[in-house]
Backbone as a ProteinNet text record, in pm:
[ID]
protein_1_A
[PRIMARY]
MRLLILTIFTLFIFSACEQKIEDPLKSLQEKDIHSLNINLYPSNLKMINTNNDPNFAEATKDIKKLHVLQIKWDGETKKEDYAEWKSKQDFTSWESIFTARIDNVDLEIKAPEGREDILYASADTKDGLFVGFLEGNFDISQVPALMKADLDLGPIGDFIQDKEDKKKQREKWQKMREEIKGDSTEVISDSIQE
[TERTIARY]
-7675.9	-7659.8	-7614.4	-7607.5	-7620.8	-7691.8	-7874.3	-7930.6	-7956.2	-7919	-7874.3	-7804.5	-7714.8	-7542.3	-7631	-7717.4	-7772.6	-7869.7	-7962.3	-8037.6	-7979.5	-7865.3	-7810.2	-7767.3	-7653.1	-7651.9	-7745.6	-7846.8	-7962.4	-8004.9	-7986.5	-8053.4	-7967.2	-7842.1	-7718.9	-7681.5	-7764.8	-7766.5	-7889.9	-8006.6	-8089.4	-8052.5	-8028.6	-8066.4	-7917.8	-7810	-7771.2	-7761.5	-7861.7	-7932.2	-8024.6	-7996.9	-8070.3	-8159.2	-8310.6	-8408.5	-8368.4	-8401.5	-8348.4	-8454.8	-8440.3	-8550.2	-8541.3	-8691.4	-8684.5	-8696.9	-8614.9	-8678.7	-8786.2	-8842.1	-8994.9	-9035.6	-8937.4	-8928.6	-8992.3	-8963.1	-8970.4	-9122.9	-9179.2	-9308.9	-9387.3	-9335.1	-9360.1	-9309.1	-9201.4	-9157.9	-9267.9	-9311.3	-9419.4	-9567.1	-9544.9	-9702.3	-9677.1	-9545.3	-9481.3	-9526.1	-9551.2	-9575.4	-9469.1	-9328.9	-9173.7	-9112.1	-9061.8	-8994.5	-8839	-8826.1	-8629.5	-8638.3	-8559.9	-8535.6	-8410.9	-8358.1	-8229.2	-8135.6	-8075.1	-8010.6	-7846.4	-7762.3	-7649.5	-7569.6	-7479.2	-7364.2	-7244.4	-7137.9	-7017.3	-6955.5	-6928.6	-6891.9	-6956.3	-7082.3	-7148.5	-7120	-7104.5	-7089.8	-6907.2	-6876.1	-6647.8	-6691.6	-6793	-6783.5	-6886.9	-6951.1	-7047.1	-6868.4	-6824.3	-6717.8	-6614.8	-6594.4	-6486.8	-6446	-6454.3	-6296.6	-6238.4	-6276.2	-6211.1	-6228.6	-6300	-6389.6	-6331.8	-6229	-6220.2	-6295.4	-6414.5	-6508	-6608.4	-6647.7	-6763	-6711.5	-6606.3	-6547	-6540.2	-6550.4	-6517.9	-6662.7	-6812.7	-6883.9	-6961.4	-6906.7	-7011.2	-6944.2	-6838.5	-6707.5	-6848.2	-6927.5	-6903.3	-7136.6	-7147.1	-7289.6	-7295	-7388.5	-7385.3	-7478.5	-7560.2	-7700.1	-7768.6	-7794	-7861	-7993.5	-8131.3	-8193	-8260.9	-8363.1	-8381.6	-8471.8	-8609.4	-8659.5	-8726.9	-8774.3	-8791.1	-8954.3	-9044.6	-9224.8	-9234.9	-9282.5	-9276.6	-9476	-9502.8	-9660.1	-9768.3	-9776.2	-9823.4	-9964.6	-10009.5	-10114	-10197.2	-10289.1	-10374.7	-10366	-10325.7	-10355.3	-10198	-10127	-9979.3	-9993.2	-10043.1	-10068.5	-10118.2	-10232.9	-10338.2	-10221.2	-10158.3	-10087.9	-9947.4	-9928	-9837.7	-9879.1	-9949.1	-10044	-10144.8	-10155.1	-10169.7	-10090.9	-9955.3	-9844.7	-9765.1	-9816.4	-9752.3	-9830.3	-9938.7	-10047.1	-9990.9	-9963.2	-9996.9	-9806.8	-9752.3	-9626.1	-9600.9	-9531.4	-9491.3	-9370.9	-9381.3	-9304.6	-9294.9	-9353.8	-9360.5	-9263.2	-9188.8	-9064.3	-8912.3	-8953.1	-8845.3	-8827.5	-8748.6	-8683.8	-8683.1	-8718.7	-8665.4	-8520.6	-8411.7	-8307	-8266.4	-8307.1	-8327	-8443.4	-8504.4	-8603.1	-8561.7	-8629.4	-8557.9	-8646.1	-8687.5	-8771.5	-8676.2	-8584.5	-8512.6	-8572	-8603.8	-8605.9	-8778.2	-8853.2	-8999	-8984.2	-8877	-8849.4	-8868.6	-8942.3	-8944.7	-8836.1	-8757.3	-8627.2	-8666.4	-8686.3	-8654.5	-8590.3	-8561.5	-8445.5	-8490.7	-8563.4	-8533.1	-8529.3	-8453.1	-8422.1	-8458.2	-8458.8	-8525.5	-8419.5	-8541.6	-8462.8	-8325.4	-8237.6	-8099	-8093	-8030.2	-7984.9	-7948.6	-7852.9	-7771.9	-7715.9	-7792.1	-7741	-7834	-7995.3	-8072.1	-8159.5	-8098.7	-8189	-8323.5	-8410.4	-8496.2	-8532.8	-8484.5	-8511.2	-8639.3	-8674.5	-8742.6	-8729.6	-8808.5	-8765.5	-8855.2	-8955.8	-9114.3	-9103.7	-9103.5	-9170	-9292.4	-9338.6	-9458.8	-9481.3	-9315.8	-9347.2	-9327.2	-9309.3	-9275.8	-9126	-9117.4	-9085.7	-8996.4	-8871.1	-8781.9	-8764.5	-8752.3	-8784.8	-8644.5	-8565.3	-8457.6	-8424.2	-8392.5	-8388.4	-8185.9	-8128.2	-8026.8	-7959.6	-7880.6	-7851	-7691.5	-7668.9	-7529.3	-7506.7	-7382.5	-7380	-7318	-7377.8	-7349	-7305.5	-7172.4	-7122.8	-7220.4	-7261.6	-7335.3	-7287.7	-7233.7	-7125.5	-7065.6	-7047.9	-6940.1	-7052	-7209.6	-7289.4	-7193.6	-7144.4	-7121	-7037.8	-6927.7	-6847.4	-6848.5	-6908.5	-7040.9	-7039.7	-7133.9	-7156.1	-7084.5	-6973.4	-6872.7	-6770	-6788.5	-6748.1	-6847.4	-6720.5	-6812.9	-6829.4	-6926.2	-6891.6	-7051.9	-6970.2	-6996.1	-7053.5	-7223.3	-7257.7	-7229.8	-7200.9	-7181.2	-7274.1	-7304.5	-7398.4	-7549.4	-7479.4	-7616.2	-7651.6	-7643.2	-7700.8	-7758.5	-7687.4	-7777	-7908.8	-7903.8	-8017.8	-8138.8	-8087.9	-8172.5	-8254.5	-8164.4	-8209.4	-8198.6	-8283.4	-8201	-8062.5	-8027.7	-7883.8	-7970.9	-8054.2	-8069.6	-8063.7	-8118.4	-8157.3	-8057.7	-7929.7	-7807.4	-7751.7	-7753.4	-7633.4	-7694.5	-7815.1	-7872.1	-7832.2	-7852.7	-7821.4	-7682.9	-7595.8	-7441.4	-7397.4	-7442.1	-7456.1	-7516.1	-7620.1	-7637.3	-7561.1	-7498.8	-7375.6	-7277.9	-7215	-7123.5	-7167.6	-7191.9	-7228.3	-7245.2	-7297	-7319.5	-7166.4	-7097.1	-6965.1	-6875.8	-6899.5	-6782.8	-6842	-6973.9	-7032.8	-6984.5	-6948.1	-6942	-6776.5	-6713.3	-6529.5	-6516.8	-6608.7	-6567.9	-6609.8	-6720.7	-6721	-6602.6	-6535.4	-6408.2	-6368.2	-6316.2	-6215.9	-6178.2	-6315.5	-6340.4	-6342.8	-6341.1	-6332	-6183	-6137.4	-6002.9	-5924.9	-5947.1	-5877.6	-5916	-6025.2	-6065	-5973	-5957.7	-5917.6	-5730.4	-5692.9	-5542.4	-5515.4	-5638.3	-5621.1	-5593.5	-5699.2	-5700.2	-5598.3
-3044.6	-3124.4	-3164.2	-2987.9	-2992.1	-3040.4	-3003.4	-3037.7	-3265	-3312.3	-3483.5	-3473.6	-3423.1	-3437.9	-3389.3	-3285.5	-3271.7	-3398	-3409.1	-3557.7	-3653	-3672.2	-3851	-3810.4	-3667.4	-3657	-3664	-3639.1	-3637.2	-3794.5	-3846.4	-3968.7	-4064.2	-4052.3	-4118.2	-4039.2	-3901.4	-3913.6	-3945.3	-3981.8	-4048.9	-4182.3	-4284.8	-4404.1	-4395.4	-4353.7	-4307	-4318.1	-4262.9	-4242	-4323.7	-4411.7	-4510.4	-4432.9	-4520	-4443.3	-4483.2	-4355.4	-4363.4	-4427.1	-4518.7	-4612.2	-4575.7	-4492.1	-4480.7	-4609.2	-4565.7	-4668.3	-4687.7	-4819.1	-4823	-4854.4	-4883.3	-4904.9	-4718.7	-4623.1	-4516	-4478.1	-4491.5	-4534.2	-4598.3	-4750	-4821.3	-4788.7	-4660.9	-4702.7	-4543.7	-4480.2	-4339.6	-4426.3	-4573.6	-4639.1	-4611.7	-4659.7	-4645.1	-4802.9	-4845.6	-5013.4	-5061.6	-5047	-5141.9	-5121.2	-5162.2	-5195.3	-5145.4	-5148.7	-5102.1	-5055.9	-4965.8	-4865.1	-4861.3	-4924.5	-4880.8	-4825.7	-4741.4	-4738.1	-4716.1	-4818.3	-4850.2	-4804.5	-4755.7	-4669.3	-4717.2	-4692.4	-4762.2	-4787.9	-4625.5	-4632.2	-4740.5	-4721.6	-4876.8	-4968.6	-5022.8	-5156.4	-5199.6	-5116.8	-5137.6	-5168	-5087.5	-5083.1	-5201.2	-5269.7	-5432.3	-5535.2	-5516.7	-5661.6	-5596.2	-5613.3	-5612.4	-5719.7	-5820.9	-5932.9	-5907.4	-5838.8	-5796.4	-5917.5	-5924.7	-6054.4	-5995.9	-6086.3	-6016.4	-6072.2	-6151.2	-6187.8	-6126.9	-6049.5	-5964.5	-5805.5	-5744.1	-5684.9	-5671.9	-5764.6	-5755.9	-5818.9	-5817.2	-5852.7	-5704	-5625.3	-5510.3	-5400.8	-5423.7	-5300.8	-5176.8	-5183.8	-5165.5	-5118	-5157.7	-5082.8	-4949.2	-4870.7	-4746	-4694.3	-4800.5	-4811.7	-4899.6	-4948.9	-5093.5	-5027.7	-4976.5	-4975.7	-5100	-5110.7	-5221.7	-5228.8	-5266.6	-5237.9	-5335.4	-5373.2	-5521.4	-5478.5	-5530.7	-5529.8	-5664.8	-5657.1	-5809.9	-5774.6	-5888.1	-5903	-5919.8	-5882.5	-5812.7	-5740.9	-5754.9	-5661.6	-5680.3	-5680.5	-5771.9	-5615.4	-5485.9	-5398.6	-5375.7	-5413.8	-5411	-5496.2	-5628.4	-5744.1	-5662.7	-5569	-5515.9	-5406.8	-5290.6	-5207.7	-5273.4	-5371.1	-5436.2	-5494.2	-5528.4	-5596.6	-5501.1	-5321.1	-5288.8	-5217.3	-5175	-5144.8	-5181.1	-5359.6	-5463.1	-5441.6	-5408.3	-5443.1	-5321.8	-5216.6	-5086.8	-5075.7	-5143.6	-5161	-5251	-5180.8	-5242.9	-5338.7	-5451.1	-5496.9	-5600.9	-5562.6	-5672.4	-5646.5	-5510	-5546.8	-5587.7	-5664.5	-5667.3	-5854.8	-5904.1	-6045.4	-6079.3	-6219.3	-6248.6	-6347.1	-6369.3	-6360.5	-6449.3	-6458.4	-6546.1	-6604.1	-6767	-6771.6	-6913.4	-6875	-7004.1	-7004.8	-7088.9	-7157.9	-7205.8	-7151.2	-7191.1	-7179.6	-7247.9	-7289.7	-7181.8	-7260.1	-7139.2	-7028.4	-6967.8	-6846.2	-6812.4	-6746.4	-6737.6	-6607.9	-6607.9	-6554.3	-6558	-6391.7	-6361.3	-6235.8	-6221.7	-6143.2	-6076.5	-5942.7	-5928.5	-5795	-5785.9	-5741.5	-5617.9	-5501.5	-5452.2	-5551.2	-5551.4	-5627.1	-5535.2	-5603.1	-5564.2	-5492.4	-5496.7	-5394.8	-5496.8	-5477.3	-5544.1	-5448.3	-5297.6	-5226.8	-5186.5	-5240.9	-5230.4	-5386.5	-5410	-5522.5	-5509.6	-5564.7	-5539.5	-5692	-5729.2	-5813.4	-5836.3	-5972.6	-5962.8	-6123.2	-6099.4	-6253.5	-6251.5	-6331	-6309.1	-6421.3	-6385.8	-6558.6	-6533.5	-6629.7	-6632.9	-6485.1	-6442.1	-6361.4	-6211.9	-6252.1	-6100	-6063	-5970.9	-5952.9	-5880.2	-5854.6	-5747.5	-5765.8	-5696.9	-5623.9	-5502.3	-5527.6	-5439.8	-5371.3	-5344.2	-5178.4	-5198.5	-5265.8	-5181.6	-5110.6	-5036.1	-4961.2	-4967.4	-5031.2	-5083.8	-5215.6	-5212.9	-5404.9	-5471.9	-5606.7	-5670.8	-5796.1	-5889.4	-6008.3	-6094.8	-6141.3	-6303.3	-6407.2	-6418.5	-6540.2	-6536.1	-6436.7	-6429.9	-6501.5	-6530.1	-6578.9	-6682.3	-6785.8	-6933.5	-6873.4	-6757.5	-6785.4	-6674.3	-6556.4	-6490.3	-6601.4	-6732.2	-6793.7	-6898.7	-6918.8	-6950.3	-6854.2	-6717.3	-6612.8	-6622.9	-6547.7	-6556	-6374.5	-6361.7	-6235.3	-6152.8	-6069.1	-6031	-5869	-5868	-5733.8	-5661.9	-5690	-5582.7	-5527.1	-5386.1	-5296.5	-5347	-5348.4	-5329	-5451.7	-5572.9	-5699.1	-5706.3	-5659.2	-5603.9	-5583	-5473	-5355.3	-5441.4	-5487.2	-5612.9	-5715	-5792.5	-5878.2	-5907.6	-5998.6	-5996.3	-6091.5	-6100.7	-6161.1	-6298.7	-6347.1	-6477.8	-6527.7	-6468.2	-6483.6	-6487.5	-6397	-6376.3	-6524.7	-6531.2	-6652.7	-6775.9	-6824.9	-6927.1	-6907.8	-6806.1	-6792	-6816.8	-6785.3	-6770	-6912.9	-6987.7	-7122.6	-7174.8	-7143.7	-7211.5	-7189.4	-7110.9	-7050.3	-7095	-7139.8	-7234.3	-7359	-7446.7	-7586.1	-7584.8	-7516.8	-7481.1	-7498.4	-7366.4	-7344.3	-7493.7	-7537	-7681	-7764.8	-7816.5	-7907	-7845.2	-7745.2	-7693.4	-7721.8	-7657	-7688.9	-7876.1	-7975.8	-8095.2	-8140.5	-8074.7	-8111.8	-8100.5	-7952.5	-7956.5	-8016.5	-8021.3	-8144.3	-8276.1	-8356.6	-8467.2	-8415.9	-8402.8	-8350.4	-8378	-8275.6	-8300.4	-8364.7	-8468.2	-8569.4	-8692.7	-8655.3	-8757.1	-8735.1	-8621.5	-8608.5	-8629.9	-8610	-8614.6	-8806.9	-8938.1	-9064.7	-9046.8	-9013.4	-9064	-9061.3
-1895	-1878.3	-1716.7	-1635.5	-1561.9	-1457.9	-1458.8	-1460.1	-1421.2	-1537.7	-1518.1	-1401.6	-1392.7	-1293.3	-1194.3	-1161.8	-963.2	-973.4	-1046.8	-996.4	-1004.2	-1058.9	-1052.9	-893.1	-865.5	-736.6	-618	-654.5	-547.1	-538.7	-627.8	-611.9	-509.5	-581.4	-479.9	-377.4	-302.1	-191.5	-86.5	-138.7	-90.4	-97.5	-181.7	-164.4	-61	-58.6	40.9	197.2	249.5	351.5	400.1	513.9	493.6	617.5	619.2	683.8	848.6	914.7	1057.5	1132.8	1151.9	1272.8	1441.9	1479.1	1612.9	1709.3	1828.2	1917.4	1963.7	1968.4	1942.1	2117.8	2191.6	2363.9	2394.5	2333.8	2381.3	2424.1	2354.1	2338.2	2474.8	2477.9	2546.6	2682.2	2708.7	2854.1	2867.2	2785.8	2824	2874.2	2828.5	2900.1	3091.2	3110	3293	3377.5	3277	3322.6	3348.1	3319.2	3338.1	3495.6	3522.9	3671.9	3656.3	3508.7	3480.6	3352.8	3353	3233.6	3239.3	3137.1	3162.9	3017.4	2989.2	2862.4	2912.3	2765.5	2768.9	2696.8	2705.8	2597.2	2625.9	2485.5	2485.6	2650	2700.6	2834.1	2945.1	2941.7	3040.9	3021.6	2895.5	2844.3	2911.3	2856	2929	3064.9	3146.2	3276.2	3282.5	3267.7	3275.8	3235.2	3186.2	3159.7	3269.7	3407.2	3511.1	3485.9	3410.5	3393.3	3290.5	3212.8	3106.9	3026.9	3011	2879.1	2782	2659.9	2518	2432	2498.1	2373.2	2432.2	2541.4	2559.9	2481.2	2471.8	2447.6	2269.9	2229	2102.1	2051.9	2096.3	2085.4	2081.4	2176.7	2232.9	2173.2	2062.4	2036.2	2010.9	1870.7	1787.7	1809.1	1962.8	2031.7	2012.8	2008	2021	2139.1	2098.6	2244.6	2233.3	2359.6	2450.8	2564	2482.6	2549.1	2623.4	2747.3	2780.4	2909.6	2882.7	2939.8	3035.1	3162.1	3216.2	3253.8	3218.2	3269.2	3398.7	3504.4	3548.6	3607.8	3527.4	3515.3	3645.6	3726.5	3855.5	3866.1	3740.9	3706.7	3562.8	3579	3480.2	3326.1	3394.7	3307.5	3248.5	3325.4	3221	3137.1	3142.5	3007.2	2914.3	2961.9	2842.1	2771.3	2880.7	2766.4	2717.9	2734.5	2645.6	2561.1	2542.5	2452.5	2312.7	2382.3	2288.6	2200.8	2329.5	2266.2	2134.3	2157	2051	1925.4	1910.5	1817.1	1737	1801.9	1731.7	1657.4	1690.3	1626.5	1471.4	1385.5	1277.4	1224.9	1287.2	1275.5	1129.1	1018.2	932.9	815.3	832	712.3	806.8	940.4	1013.3	991.2	1000	981.4	1129.6	1151.3	1243.4	1257.7	1360.1	1279.7	1427.9	1503.8	1636.9	1709.2	1747	1831.2	1876.5	2010.4	2106.4	2215.3	2261.9	2402.1	2487.2	2649.2	2687.1	2834.7	2916.6	3057	3099.8	2981.3	2969.6	2951.3	2889.3	2813.4	2715.9	2625	2436.1	2405.1	2330.3	2272.7	2150.2	2123	1985.1	1981.3	1842.9	1805.9	1650.9	1590.8	1524.8	1474.2	1320.1	1276.9	1142.8	1090.2	1004.7	867.6	765.4	643	613.5	574.1	481.3	604.6	732.3	829.4	957.5	933.3	1101.8	1170.7	1164.4	1250	1383.6	1384.6	1450.7	1493.2	1596.5	1699.1	1795.1	1771.8	1888.8	1909.4	2076.6	2129.5	2248.3	2266	2367.3	2408.9	2572.2	2662	2748.2	2663	2776.5	2880.1	3001.9	3111.3	3149.1	3202.6	3288.7	3404.8	3425.1	3562.4	3467	3355	3337.7	3161.9	3128.8	2988.3	2998.1	2915.3	2901.5	2745.1	2683.5	2584.1	2527.6	2449.7	2403.2	2297.2	2270.5	2133.7	2182.8	2049.9	2040.8	1874.3	1881.1	1768.3	1788.4	1614.9	1660.9	1612.3	1569.4	1554.9	1712.2	1698.4	1794.9	1746	1750.2	1713.8	1773.1	1703.9	1693.3	1712.1	1624.2	1666.5	1753.5	1855.4	1995.5	2118	2061.8	2160	2248.4	2211.1	2235.6	2365.9	2347.1	2434.2	2523.7	2470.8	2606.3	2685.5	2678.4	2712.6	2849.5	2774.9	2863.3	2968.5	2936.7	2984.4	3136.3	3257.2	3378.1	3369.9	3320.9	3325.7	3458.7	3541.6	3653.8	3640.5	3628.6	3581.1	3709.3	3817.5	3917.4	3996	4006.5	4062.4	3947.8	3832.1	3745.1	3728.7	3775.1	3798.8	3922.7	4019.7	4146.5	4179.4	4048.4	4040.4	3943.9	3894.1	3773.5	3825.4	3929.9	4005.3	4117.3	4224.3	4348.1	4370.1	4496.9	4520.8	4520.5	4616.3	4526.3	4432.5	4345.2	4219.4	4135.1	4138.4	4138.1	4178.6	4223.2	4287.7	4242.3	4202.3	4160.4	4009.9	3945.5	3791.8	3794	3879.3	3863	3867.1	3958	3995.9	3838.4	3807.1	3670.8	3540.2	3539.9	3414.1	3445.2	3544.3	3615	3588.7	3586.2	3540.5	3423.2	3338.1	3167.9	3139.4	3210.2	3129.3	3160.4	3276.8	3288.1	3228.7	3197	3097.1	2946.4	2917.5	2737.1	2765.9	2864.7	2860	2907.9	2977.5	2926.4	2801.3	2751.5	2586.8	2511.8	2531.5	2431.1	2492.4	2582.2	2618.7	2603.3	2591.3	2507.8	2388	2306.5	2124	2148.1	2224.7	2160.8	2222.4	2314.5	2339.8	2235	2216.2	2101.5	1905.1	1907.9	1798	1861	1927.4	1978	1957	2025.5	1978.8	1835.7	1726.8	1654	1563.8
[MASK]
++++++++++++++++++++++++++++++++++++++++++++++++++++++++++++++++++++++++++++++++++++++++++++++++++++++++++++++++++++++++++++++++++++++++++++++++++++++++++++++++++++++++++++++++++++++++++++++++++

């Protein structure tokens, strides 16, 4: 009887333990082809939210770690090194949960089957690539609210992109927010008239 109980208990423990998935970006980082390498933790994410946007805080509250690499395609060997690294990654058991093409940027977010606490994301442009690995939970339903938010990444934003690019990006996001806000106002006024 003890053997049966011990066997059931052992099976229960092993089934409760989720398989640890290692950060695949660590091996890409070792290739030393990146121009940016950032590891963000809960305290860093709070620093990014300089405007205390509640939507950003809600969406990111359960993130344990976000690892981001940027690779600029300023040398043919970088593309080759990245292609070699990607060919060695086994994403066969990962589900694609988001794909899009926005302004000539191919975006993709993947998660291991049955897991919501691990995400791999890539944004591929003609000039380079951003890849990210997230441990924890990110509330994807908050993405529209984050697009409306005026997030100022402060020194991290300055580090990621030069000031002129940042200014253009802010103007673009502001225009998008105004359009979204205008669409919301029209819907509300149409509802009131009915």
